[in-house]
N, CA, C and O of each residue as an XYZ file, in Angstrom:
384
protein
N      82.522    103.133    107.590
C      83.254    101.870    107.547
C      84.516    102.033    108.363
O      85.491    102.622    107.898
N      84.502    101.521    109.560
C      85.657    101.683    110.435
C      86.258    100.341    110.835
O      87.198    100.301    111.628
N      85.743     99.270    110.311
C      86.164     97.953    110.775
C      87.171     97.249    109.874
O      87.316     96.029    109.949
N      87.863     97.993    109.029
C      88.890     97.358    108.205
C      90.233     97.441    108.920
O      90.416     98.269    109.812
N      91.166     96.589    108.529
C      92.494     96.567    109.148
C      93.198     97.894    108.888
O      93.309     98.317    107.737
N      93.672     98.550    109.932
C      94.211     99.908    109.839
C      95.682     99.996    109.463
O      96.129    101.061    109.038
N      96.429     98.954    109.597
C      97.852     99.021    109.269
C      98.096     99.061    107.779
O      97.155     99.130    106.988
N      99.356     99.020    107.396
C      99.714     99.032    105.978
C      99.351     97.700    105.337
O      99.704     96.638    105.849
N      98.651     97.763    104.225
C      98.327     96.560    103.466
C      99.431     96.354    102.439
O      99.842     97.296    101.761
N      99.902     95.134    102.328
C     100.976     94.872    101.385
C     100.766     93.520    100.722
O     100.004     92.680    101.202
N     101.458     93.333     99.612
C     101.329     92.133     98.807
C     102.484     91.191     99.099
O     103.650     91.586     99.090
N     102.142     89.953     99.355
C     103.129     88.903     99.587
C     102.973     87.880     98.463
O     101.910     87.281     98.306
N     104.023     87.686     97.692
C     103.968     86.720     96.595
C     104.285     85.327     97.120
O     105.247     85.128     97.861
N     103.466     84.381     96.726
C     103.668     82.972     97.102
C     103.673     82.142     95.825
O     102.693     81.461     95.522
N     104.789     82.195     95.063
C     104.823     81.547     93.753
C     104.585     80.040     93.794
O     104.015     79.488     92.853
N     105.000     79.379     94.837
C     104.811     77.929     94.917
C     103.327     77.558     94.929
O     102.952     76.478     94.471
N     102.484     78.451     95.452
C     101.044     78.201     95.540
C     100.242     78.945     94.468
O      99.016     78.840     94.434
N     100.926     79.701     93.586
C     100.247     80.569     92.618
C      99.285     81.522     93.327
O      98.159     81.736     92.878
N      99.750     82.088     94.440
C      98.916     82.974     95.255
C      99.624     84.304     95.452
O     100.834     84.370     95.672
N      98.834     85.347     95.365
C      99.274     86.679     95.788
C      98.453     86.992     97.031
O      97.234     87.142     96.950
N      99.098     87.088     98.153
C      98.407     87.277     99.436
C      98.516     88.731     99.862
O      99.606     89.298     99.922
N      97.365     89.322    100.156
C      97.322     90.687    100.688
C      97.258     90.553    102.198
O      96.393     89.867    102.742
N      98.202     91.230    102.873
C      98.313     91.125    104.328
C      98.310     92.505    104.964
O      98.596     93.517    104.323
N      97.980     92.508    106.229
C      98.133     93.669    107.093
C      98.717     93.121    108.384
O      98.036     92.438    109.150
N      99.978     93.427    108.614
C     100.702     92.832    109.738
C     100.610     91.316    109.628
O     101.010     90.763    108.603
N     100.106     90.630    110.629
C     100.023     89.170    110.555
C      98.672     88.688    110.027
O      98.455     87.486    109.877
N      97.769     89.620    109.748
C      96.425     89.277    109.287
C      96.394     89.107    107.765
O      96.950     89.925    107.031
N      95.743     88.043    107.300
C      95.535     87.848    105.870
C      94.253     88.578    105.487
O      93.186     88.315    106.041
N      94.370     89.495    104.536
C      93.219     90.248    104.053
C      92.540     89.492    102.922
O      91.318     89.348    102.906
N      93.347     89.006    101.970
C      92.790     88.290    100.819
C      93.875     87.475    100.145
O      95.058     87.808    100.207
N      93.451     86.402     99.500
C      94.318     85.620     98.629
C      93.775     85.735     97.212
O      92.581     85.549     96.974
N      94.663     86.044     96.275
C      94.290     86.106     94.870
C      95.050     84.984     94.176
O      96.280     84.959     94.178
N      94.307     84.062     93.587
C      94.908     82.902     92.949
C      95.061     83.140     91.455
O      94.217     83.780     90.828
N      96.133     82.624     90.897
C      96.366     82.727     89.468
C      97.703     83.367     89.174
O      98.363     83.922     90.053
N      98.083     83.274     87.913
C      99.414     83.752     87.534
C      99.399     84.756     86.392
O     100.463     85.195     85.956
N      98.236     85.130     85.899
C      98.231     86.047     84.757
C      98.244     87.500     85.206
O      98.156     87.795     86.398
N      98.353     88.391     84.253
C      98.472     89.824     84.545
C      97.230     90.375     85.245
O      97.338     91.255     86.099
N      96.059     89.862     84.887
C      94.828     90.327     85.538
C      94.809     89.948     87.017
O      94.390     90.744     87.858
N      95.260     88.744     87.335
C      95.330     88.311     88.734
C      96.265     89.224     89.525
O      95.965     89.618     90.652
N      97.394     89.550     88.920
C      98.355     90.430     89.587
C      97.761     91.826     89.790
O      97.907     92.419     90.859
N      97.093     92.345     88.759
C      96.471     93.666     88.870
C      95.389     93.671     89.954
O      95.276     94.634     90.712
N      94.600     92.607     90.028
C      93.569     92.513     91.067
C      94.187     92.514     92.459
O      93.673     93.165     93.368
N      95.272     91.797     92.626
C      95.945     91.743     93.927
C      96.486     93.113     94.322
O      96.372     93.518     95.479
N      97.072     93.822     93.369
C      97.578     95.171     93.657
C      96.432     96.122     94.008
O      96.573     96.967     94.891
N      95.297     95.984     93.313
C      94.141     96.827     93.604
C      93.613     96.570     95.015
O      93.284     97.512     95.736
N      93.533     95.310     95.405
C      93.086     94.984     96.765
C      94.070     95.547     97.788
O      93.663     96.119     98.799
N      95.355     95.383     97.524
C      96.366     95.886     98.461
C      96.294     97.408     98.607
O      96.619     97.940     99.668
N      95.877     98.104     97.566
C      95.795     99.572     97.599
C      94.436    100.076     98.070
O      94.262    101.281     98.253
N      93.483     99.196     98.268
C      92.102     99.635     98.515
C      91.933    100.464     99.779
O      91.124    101.391     99.784
N      92.654    100.175    100.839
C      92.529    100.981    102.056
C      92.959    102.417    101.774
O      92.275    103.360    102.170
N      94.097    102.587    101.086
C      94.568    103.924    100.766
C      93.626    104.624     99.785
O      93.396    105.828     99.899
N      93.082    103.878     98.823
C      92.137    104.468     97.878
C      90.876    104.948     98.594
O      90.364    106.029     98.302
N      90.382    104.151     99.522
C      89.206    104.540    100.300
C      89.489    105.812    101.095
O      88.690    106.748    101.079
N      90.611    105.842    101.781
C      90.958    107.021    102.576
C      91.149    108.252    101.689
O      90.789    109.358    102.090
N      91.712    108.075    100.482
C      91.868    109.192     99.545
C      90.504    109.703     99.084
O      90.300    110.911     98.963
N      89.581    108.795     98.829
C      88.231    109.210     98.429
C      87.546    109.976     99.551
O      86.866    110.970     99.294
N      87.714    109.532    100.780
C      87.102    110.244    101.911
C      87.688    111.654    102.026
O      86.951    112.610    102.267
N      88.997    111.788    101.857
C      89.623    113.115    101.893
C      89.117    114.000    100.761
O      88.835    115.179    100.971
N      89.001    113.431     99.560
C      88.514    114.195     98.418
C      87.061    114.621     98.636
O      86.681    115.734     98.274
N      86.269    113.763     99.211
C      84.883    114.106     99.511
C      84.826    115.291    100.474
O      84.040    116.216    100.269
N      85.633    115.271    101.497
C      85.686    116.382    102.452
C      86.151    117.661    101.764
O      85.603    118.736    102.008
N      87.158    117.546    100.908
C      87.669    118.707    100.170
C      86.582    119.310     99.289
O      86.372    120.523     99.308
N      85.898    118.483     98.526
C      84.850    118.978     97.632
C      83.755    119.672     98.433
O      83.295    120.752     98.064
N      83.345    119.045     99.526
C      82.291    119.637    100.353
C      82.716    121.006    100.903
O      81.921    121.945    100.908
N      83.965    121.118    101.364
C      84.399    122.357    102.003
C      84.726    123.463    100.998
O      84.671    124.642    101.349
N      85.062    123.108     99.764
C      85.422    124.092     98.750
C      84.370    124.209     97.646
O      84.669    124.696     96.556
N      83.172    123.779     97.916
C      82.132    123.710     96.895
C      81.912    125.046     96.185
O      81.854    125.078     94.956
N      81.789    126.140     96.923
C      81.529    127.441     96.308
C      82.677    127.893     95.411
O      82.447    128.395     94.311
N      83.905    127.715     95.877
C      85.069    128.122     95.080
C      85.175    127.254     93.828
O      85.432    127.760     92.736
N      84.979    125.956     93.991
C      85.069    125.055     92.846
C      84.014    125.382     91.798
O      84.287    125.319     90.600
N      82.810    125.730     92.246
C      81.740    126.064     91.301
C      82.045    127.318     90.490
O      81.531    127.486     89.385
N      82.870    128.185     91.031
C      83.214    129.389     90.269
C      84.197    129.095     89.146
O      84.377    129.919     88.249
N      84.842    127.916     89.186
C      85.848    127.569     88.178
C      85.422    126.445     87.236
O      86.149    126.123     86.297
N      84.279    125.856     87.468
C      83.789    124.787     86.587
C      82.276    124.784     86.648
O      81.671    125.411     87.518
N      81.681    124.077     85.722
C      80.223    124.041     85.728
C      79.734    123.184     86.879
O      80.431    122.285     87.350
N      78.548    123.474     87.313
C      77.933    122.705     88.391
C      77.818    121.235     87.994
O      78.032    120.342     88.815
N      77.481    120.995     86.741
C      77.337    119.622     86.263
C      78.656    118.856     86.353
O      78.673    117.700     86.776
N      79.759    119.494     85.958
C      81.079    118.853     86.039
C      81.434    118.516     87.479
O      81.856    117.399     87.777
N      81.263    119.473     88.358
C      81.609    119.257     89.759
C      80.770    118.134     90.354
O      81.293    117.259     91.045
N      79.485    118.160     90.089
C      78.621    117.111     90.632
C      78.968    115.741     90.049
O      78.853    114.724     90.733
N      79.389    115.718     88.801
C      79.808    114.456     88.180
C      81.036    113.893     88.907
O      81.072    112.710     89.243
N      82.035    114.743     89.145
C      83.240    114.299     89.856
C      82.905    113.873     91.279
O      83.388    112.848     91.761
N      82.089    114.653     91.935
C      81.732    114.351     93.315
C      80.936    113.052     93.381
O      81.117    112.263     94.308
N      80.062    112.822     92.415
C      79.284    111.576     92.383
C      80.188    110.358     92.254
O      79.939    109.330     92.883
N      81.236    110.469     91.441
C      82.175    109.346     91.276
C      82.838    109.018     92.610
O      82.958    107.850     92.980
N      83.264    110.046     93.323
C      83.898    109.841     94.631
C      82.894    109.224     95.604
O      83.216    108.262     96.302
N      81.696    109.764     95.653
C      80.680    109.257     96.578
C      80.290    107.816     96.249
O      80.054    107.024     97.162
N      80.217    107.464     94.973
C      79.890    106.091     94.584
C      80.981    105.124     95.031
O      80.685    104.023     95.496
N      82.232    105.530     94.893
C      83.344    104.674     95.314
C      83.292    104.464     96.840
O      83.481    103.348     97.324
N      83.037    105.532     97.576
C      82.936    105.421     99.029
C      81.778    104.508     99.413
O      81.925    103.646    100.280
N      80.643    104.691     98.780
C      79.464    103.869     99.074
C      79.731    102.397     98.798
O      79.301    101.533     99.562
N      80.433    102.107     97.718
C      80.740    100.707     97.384
C      81.617    100.083     98.453
O      81.388     98.947     98.870
N      82.617    100.824     98.893
C      83.504    100.319     99.945
C      82.731    100.101    101.247
O      82.979     99.139    101.975
N      81.791    101.010    101.527
C      81.023    100.930    102.765
C      79.851     99.951    102.662
O      79.097     99.783    103.621
N      79.694     99.306    101.499
C      78.638     98.303    101.343
C      77.247     98.895    101.237
O      76.269     98.246    101.608
N      77.144    100.107    100.742
C      75.833    100.770    100.609
C      75.288    100.646     99.211
O      74.199    101.144     98.926
């Protein structure tokens, strides 16, 4: 997945419209409508999604490169469980 906006994603509050707008530079990424706590949390999650995706990709690379060392300190089942969570998150972002 290389086609997402690469700049910093940030939240712009538009109280007059009851909108939380996620932007990247001048590009609108998403509008989240509503005024309750869940709407705000959703907007923050969308604004953080690029960084979360990149963190998951880094963690995936780390797990792959340190697999033997990690297995010596935890059970194979535990490691695979953690790695599966990271891979599932990456797959969801990539639309797989």
